[in-house]
C-alpha positions in Angstrom: -92.5 15.5 -41.6 -93.8 17.8 -44.3 -92.1 21.0 -45.5 -94.0 22.6 -48.4 -93.1 26.0 -50.0 -95.4 28.0 -52.2 -95.8 31.5 -53.6 -93.2 31.4 -56.3 -94.0 32.6 -59.8 -93.1 35.0 -62.6 -92.7 38.7 -61.6 -91.3 41.8 -63.3 -88.2 43.5 -62.0 -89.2 45.8 -59.1 -92.1 43.6 -58.2 -92.9 41.7 -55.0 -93.6 38.2 -54.0 -94.2 36.5 -50.6 -93.2 32.9 -50.2 -94.7 30.6 -47.6 -93.4 27.4 -46.0 -95.9 25.3 -44.3 -94.6 22.6 -42.0 -96.0 19.7 -40.0 -94.7 16.7 -38.1 -92.1 18.6 -36.0 -92.2 20.7 -32.9 -92.0 23.9 -35.0 -90.8 26.2 -32.3 -87.8 24.0 -31.6 -86.4 24.5 -35.1 -84.6 27.5 -36.6 -85.8 28.2 -40.2 -84.0 29.5 -43.2 -84.6 30.2 -46.9 -82.0 29.3 -49.5 -82.0 29.7 -53.3 -80.3 27.9 -56.1 -79.7 29.0 -59.7 -78.4 26.7 -62.5 -74.7 26.2 -62.2 -74.4 27.6 -58.8 -74.5 26.1 -55.3 -77.4 26.6 -53.1 -77.0 29.7 -51.0 -78.4 31.0 -47.8 -80.7 34.0 -48.2 -82.4 34.5 -44.8 -82.4 32.9 -41.4 -84.7 33.2 -38.3 -84.4 31.7 -34.9 -86.9 29.2 -33.5 -88.5 31.9 -31.3 -88.6 34.4 -34.1 -86.8 37.1 -32.2 -83.6 37.1 -34.3 -83.1 37.0 -38.0 -80.5 37.9 -40.5 -80.3 38.4 -44.3 -77.4 38.1 -46.7 -76.1 41.4 -47.9 -77.6 41.0 -51.4 -81.2 41.0 -50.1 -80.9 43.3 -47.1 -83.6 46.0 -47.0 -85.5 44.1 -49.7 -86.4 40.8 -48.2 -87.9 40.0 -44.8 -88.1 36.6 -43.1 -90.8 36.0 -40.5 -92.5 33.0 -38.9 -95.9 32.2 -37.3 -95.3 29.6 -34.6 -99.1 29.1 -34.2 -99.5 28.1 -37.9 -96.1 26.5 -38.2 -95.3 28.6 -41.2 -92.3 30.5 -42.3 -92.5 33.5 -44.7 -90.2 35.3 -47.0 -91.4 38.7 -48.2 -89.5 39.8 -51.3 -89.7 43.4 -52.6 -87.8 45.3 -55.3 -87.1 42.0 -57.0 -84.2 41.9 -59.4 -83.4 39.4 -62.2 -80.5 38.1 -60.0 -83.1 37.0 -57.5 -84.3 34.4 -60.0 -83.9 30.8 -58.7 -85.5 27.9 -56.8 -86.2 28.9 -53.2 -86.0 26.2 -50.5 -87.1 26.3 -47.0 -85.1 24.5 -44.3 -85.7 23.6 -40.7 -82.8 23.1 -38.4 -83.1 21.6 -35.0 -82.1 23.9 -32.2 -80.7 21.2 -30.0 -80.2 18.4 -32.6 -78.6 17.8 -36.0 -81.9 17.1 -37.6 -82.8 19.1 -40.6 -85.6 19.1 -43.1 -85.8 20.6 -46.6 -88.8 21.4 -48.8 -89.1 20.7 -52.5 -88.6 24.3 -53.5 -90.6 26.9 -55.3 -89.4 28.6 -58.5 -89.1 32.4 -58.6 -88.4 34.1 -62.0 -87.8 37.8 -62.2 -88.0 38.9 -65.8 -89.8 41.3 -68.2 
């Protein structure tokens, strides 16, 4: 199984980034997907979640109206579009797959996002 995030980088406050999570080795449509972020000294936190069929999603309050999660079940990829970025959005962003009918889960290695002038 492979879960690989990309798209992180340095961006100024107010800017935008789109993260991608390319997966392989699992029946992608049978897995919910989510994005999590971690900053030094803090626990990893859920940012956004999307169901396996892509029809339902939710964001944490701190990113609502700024971030959008989506998925392409043909390309086995999950996206996180991030707009109006703030310094507090800085962190390592991780992609996670969670089995819809099993306890299996898979994490990527993370991609670093830095929001700074």
